[in-house]
C-alpha atoms as one frame of an Amber mdcrd trajectory, in Angstrom:
protein
 -31.946  28.837  30.303 -33.619  30.754  32.282 -36.599  31.861  33.950 -38.997
  34.546  33.773 -40.446  33.750  37.185 -38.337  34.135  40.259 -39.552  31.673
  41.701 -39.883  27.877  41.247 -43.755  26.492  41.556 -44.424  24.074  43.708
 -44.751  19.984  41.920 -47.085  17.762  41.955 -45.069  15.590  43.836 -43.282
  16.335  46.980 -39.994  14.124  45.843 -39.830  16.309  42.926 -37.698  18.656
  42.323 -38.244  21.584  38.974 -34.736  23.036  39.141 -33.626  26.610  36.246
 -30.028  26.982  35.752 -28.160  28.044  32.839 -25.891  25.650  30.198 -22.954
  27.606  31.205 -23.219  27.088  34.600 -25.328  23.813  34.226 -23.358  20.777
  37.164 -23.152  17.269  35.633 -23.123  16.132  39.074 -26.776  17.436  39.545
 -27.567  14.832  36.980 -28.528  11.077  37.757 -30.561   8.328  35.577 -33.862
  10.035  36.593 -33.529  13.802  35.702 -35.351  15.067  31.955 -32.830  17.608
  30.662 -35.046  20.514  28.891 -33.263  22.848  27.311 -35.171  26.780  26.157
 -33.363  29.675  25.866 -33.546  33.239  27.614 -37.371  33.072  26.813 -38.622
  30.303  28.260 -40.563  30.177  31.167 -42.203  28.161  34.156 -46.037  28.142
  34.321 -47.623  25.805  36.555 -44.954  22.834  36.749 -44.760  23.227  32.978
 -41.547  24.957  31.505 -42.199  26.461  27.900 -40.431  28.464  25.692 -42.365
  30.471  22.651 -42.549  28.679  19.313 -41.884  31.502  17.381 -38.916  32.439
  19.050 -37.403  29.089  17.933 -38.450  29.032  14.561 -35.863  29.999  11.881
 -35.296  33.673  11.453 -33.030  34.080   8.840 -31.873  37.927   7.727 -29.819
  36.498   4.973 -30.096  33.316   3.008 -27.090  31.894   4.446 -27.688  32.924
   7.483 -29.381  30.181  10.514 -32.525  30.668  11.999 -32.066  32.887  16.147
 -33.213  29.626  17.885 -31.102  27.004  15.651 -27.856  29.378  16.617 -29.210
  29.356  20.190 -28.958  25.503  20.449 -25.999  24.918  18.129 -24.481  27.151
  21.212 -26.049  25.451  23.874 -25.320  21.813  22.435 -21.662  23.006  22.252
 -21.799  24.169  26.000 -22.671  20.408  26.743 -20.436  18.863  24.515 -17.388
  20.334  25.848 -19.105  19.418  29.165 -18.874  15.607  28.235 -15.022  15.984
  27.837 -14.277  16.892  30.943 -12.023  14.473  32.007 -12.736  14.887  35.799
 -16.492  13.961  35.330 -17.073  10.695  36.166 -18.011   8.111  33.704 -21.552
   7.501  35.197 -22.528  11.043  36.000 -21.423  11.624  31.692 -23.748   8.461
  30.651 -26.371   9.890  33.431 -26.539  13.192  31.721 -26.313  11.815  28.003
 -29.166   9.569  29.485 -31.526  12.354  30.323 -31.032  14.221  26.533 -31.484
  11.690  24.962 -34.879  11.203  26.770 -35.843  14.592  24.467 -33.816  14.022
  21.814 -36.263  10.735  21.498 -39.445  12.973  21.469 -38.131  15.285  19.140
 -36.406  15.208  15.094 -33.844  16.687  13.293 -30.820  18.133  14.929 -31.327
  17.475  18.671 -31.697  14.111  17.614 -28.547  14.398  16.093 -26.782  15.819
  18.666 -28.010  13.457  21.065 -26.387  10.799  18.637 -23.038  12.417  18.604
 -22.881  12.727  21.769 -23.151   8.802  22.282 -20.008   8.593  19.156 -18.550
  10.654  21.082 -18.812   8.643  24.139 -18.188   5.212  23.128 -16.109   5.364
  19.977 -17.264   3.093  18.290 -15.154   4.607  15.203 -12.472   7.415  15.328
 -11.165   9.605  12.950  -9.339   7.343   9.964 -11.190   3.867  10.140 -12.924
   2.626   7.378 -16.509   1.627   7.987 -19.891   1.047   6.840 -23.446   2.044
   7.730 -26.459   3.553   6.495 -25.939   2.005   2.659 -22.456   3.700   2.693
 -18.562   3.277   2.986 -15.656   4.970   3.085 -12.944   6.452   5.630 -13.929
   8.719   8.401 -12.573  12.338   8.018 -14.180  14.316  10.791 -17.093  13.503
  13.229 -18.430  16.582  14.673 -21.648  17.332  16.426 -24.491  16.678  14.131
 -23.016  14.411  11.295 -19.992  12.199  10.649 -17.896  12.871   7.444 -16.627
  10.285   5.010 -14.831  10.218   1.982 -15.432   7.443  -0.348 -12.833   5.514
  -2.595 -13.515   7.122  -5.350 -13.191  10.769  -3.463 -17.058  11.573  -2.690
 -18.051  13.093   0.268 -20.754  11.844   2.372 -22.516  13.960   5.452 -24.338
  10.661   7.763 -26.522  11.897  10.622 -25.174  11.136  13.883 -28.585  10.254
  15.176 -28.388   7.554  12.591 -25.121   6.519  13.370 -25.676   5.927  16.827
 -29.364   3.858  16.258 -27.933   2.123  13.247 -25.108  -1.240  12.512 -21.550
   0.442  11.848 -19.565  -1.723  11.072 -15.951  -1.045  11.255 -13.030  -2.254
   9.477  -9.845  -0.674  10.825 -11.175  -1.756  14.542  -9.355  -4.978  15.221
  -5.443  -6.081  13.730  -5.749  -8.522  11.437  -8.525  -9.350   8.946  -8.917
 -13.012   7.492  -9.026 -13.057   3.800 -10.679 -15.821   1.866 -10.590 -16.535
  -1.844 -12.474 -19.275  -3.419 -12.046 -20.785  -7.079 -12.960 -22.830  -9.887
 -11.287 -25.943 -11.265 -12.614 -28.201 -14.188 -14.255 -31.431 -12.765 -11.629
 -33.926 -13.305  -9.046 -32.411 -12.163  -6.515 -33.769  -9.093  -7.760 -31.827
  -5.876  -5.015 -33.443  -3.509  -2.553 -31.230  -6.451  -4.275 -27.957  -5.898
  -4.301 -27.751  -2.726  -1.024 -28.432  -2.634  -0.382 -25.413  -5.581  -2.825
 -23.619  -3.238  -0.567 -23.499  -0.129   2.804 -23.176  -1.975   1.500 -19.591
  -2.918   0.296 -19.079   0.059   3.223 -19.912   1.900   5.745 -17.276  -0.816
   3.448 -14.574   0.943   5.078 -13.428   3.632   2.145 -10.882   4.665   0.147
 -13.612   5.302   0.127 -14.605   8.964   1.184 -18.367  10.035  -1.483 -18.665
  13.289  -3.761 -19.050  12.862  -2.708 -20.811   9.931  -3.371 -20.502   6.264
  -6.882 -23.044   5.288  -7.735 -24.532   2.010 -10.911 -27.711   1.411 -13.361
 -28.280  -0.902 -15.496 -26.082  -0.707 -18.421 -27.329  -3.251 -19.674 -29.237
  -5.920 -20.872 -26.911  -8.284 -22.757 -26.868 -11.961 -20.004 -26.433 -14.035
 -16.794 -26.098 -11.652 -15.508 -27.698  -8.455 -15.117 -24.595  -6.002 -11.711
 -24.500  -3.935 -11.936 -22.394  -0.835  -8.666 -20.975   0.518  -8.554 -18.662
   4.027  -5.371 -16.879   5.791  -4.808 -14.105   8.099  -3.124 -10.651   7.876
  -2.789  -7.137   8.962  -5.557  -5.288   9.049  -3.602  -2.929   6.864  -2.754
  -5.423   4.325  -5.929  -7.166   3.334  -6.455  -5.545   0.205  -2.306  -6.263
  -1.499  -2.613  -9.446  -0.300  -6.018 -10.074  -1.700  -4.863  -8.949  -4.983
  -1.723 -10.357  -4.718  -2.973 -13.984  -4.240  -5.303 -13.341  -6.846  -3.037
 -12.805  -9.850  -0.232 -15.424  -8.133  -3.195 -18.333  -8.731  -4.179 -17.814
 -12.079  -0.251 -17.221 -13.404   0.613 -20.271 -10.881  -2.396 -22.703 -12.297
  -1.725 -22.078 -15.984   1.727 -22.946 -15.552   0.721 -26.687 -13.874  -2.182
 -26.919 -16.418  -4.910 -26.510 -13.886  -7.700 -25.343 -16.372 -10.293 -22.730
 -15.141 -13.783 -23.699 -15.466 -16.237 -22.089 -17.788 -20.207 -22.116 -18.342
 -21.101 -25.211 -19.903 -24.047 -26.639 -21.799 -25.019 -29.850 -22.944 -27.551
 -31.314 -25.249 -29.048 -34.377 -26.099 -30.534 -34.725 -29.519 -33.319 -37.403
 -29.083
């Protein structure tokens, strides 16, 4: 960012200071929580106590169909410079947060790529997820393939690629299924009314004990969950390593089905009793 005027005009408040620099020379040590960072281009100039960027220069002037506008190109290059500075390990965390806060203030007043960039900085700084994590956000879920400046790229279970704007990722709810070492698996199984519950509970415990992937602590839990309209529902809960979650879930489903059939424990089906008057 450069000024077309050589002198910085006086501010309304003598305690305030307007400091103009290029992004290449921007020193995060000069940024605190009361600073607002405004990003312009080489045609930005100071008028009175205002910094002005000509609107037409920022606009999307495209030479070819696939070209980005001149203004957008300058903005993207500037954002990459800021991102590089934030990755500098020598910059204290409080200074990074102050710089991020200042940029975010500007982002709240604008829309589009600037908000997504500010969101990308939050993701890179606080790391709510990383490449390889399975996450759910904005109504979609998948494995994080790449974290770009403006978007987080997800790969779904059926191999679709989804680009989620970082502005939404930083301000919305993100569920990270890979963050913890262990996860709880739960099954709810219906049995016929009249079945011996104590027998069913014992059989389920035996099935769970036979799978060595199930952790002993916390201990497996089996209980009578609910008396439903056509079934007595039994709940089973166990803890496993996160990487074993789906394998244990599907294998125990199969084991319960086969063992219940062998033991003569009946699965219910919807029934309707009609009384004729």
